[in-house]
C-alpha positions in Angstrom: 215.4 58.8 128.3 218.2 61.3 128.1 219.6 62.8 131.3 219.1 66.4 132.1 222.1 68.4 130.8 223.3 71.9 131.7 226.0 74.0 130.0 228.3 76.1 132.1 231.4 78.2 131.4 234.7 77.1 132.8 235.1 80.2 135.0 231.7 79.7 136.6 232.4 76.0 137.1 235.7 76.9 138.8 234.1 79.2 141.3 231.2 76.8 142.1 232.8 73.4 141.6 232.0 71.8 145.0 228.4 72.9 144.9 228.0 71.7 141.3 229.4 68.3 142.2 226.8 68.0 145.0 224.1 69.1 142.5 225.2 66.5 140.0 225.1 63.7 142.6 221.7 64.7 144.1 219.8 65.7 141.0 221.5 63.1 138.7 222.2 65.8 136.0 225.1 66.2 133.6 227.0 69.5 133.3 228.9 70.3 130.1 231.8 72.7 130.8 232.7 75.1 128.1 235.8 77.2 127.3 235.3 80.1 124.9 231.9 78.6 124.0 233.2 75.2 123.1 232.6 72.0 125.2 235.7 70.7 126.8 234.5 68.4 129.6 231.4 66.8 131.1 230.6 66.3 134.8 228.4 63.3 135.2 227.0 61.4 138.3 229.1 58.4 139.4 227.3 55.1 139.1 228.4 52.0 140.9 228.5 49.0 138.5 227.2 45.7 139.9 229.8 43.0 140.3 230.2 40.6 137.5 229.7 37.0 138.6 231.1 35.3 135.5 234.9 34.9 136.0 235.1 36.7 139.4 237.3 33.9 140.8 239.7 33.9 137.9 243.2 33.3 139.1 242.2 32.1 142.5 242.6 28.3 141.9 245.8 26.4 141.7 246.2 23.2 139.6 248.4 20.5 141.1 249.4 17.7 138.7 247.7 16.4 135.6 244.0 17.2 135.8 243.1 15.1 132.7 244.8 11.9 133.8 242.5 9.1 135.1 242.3 8.7 138.9 243.8 5.5 140.3 241.4 4.8 143.1 240.9 1.2 144.2 237.6 0.5 145.7 235.5 -2.5 146.5 231.8 -2.5 145.8 231.2 -4.6 148.8 232.6 -2.1 151.3 
């Protein structure tokens, strides 16, 4: 479903900017701003993107030593 879209001249947008921003947020509409009848910008509602879980900890770990070498741990099965 396409969002509702309104077309508005730049001069009108300039004089009503703050109210139009509130309308876009509340009504979830898009406003196309024109200059001399040609579209130049679009005011759209801001949408928070959910955090991405894959890779969110990238760069937070530190590797100390050789992580592929075998571990030299001596243990006794009887202990």
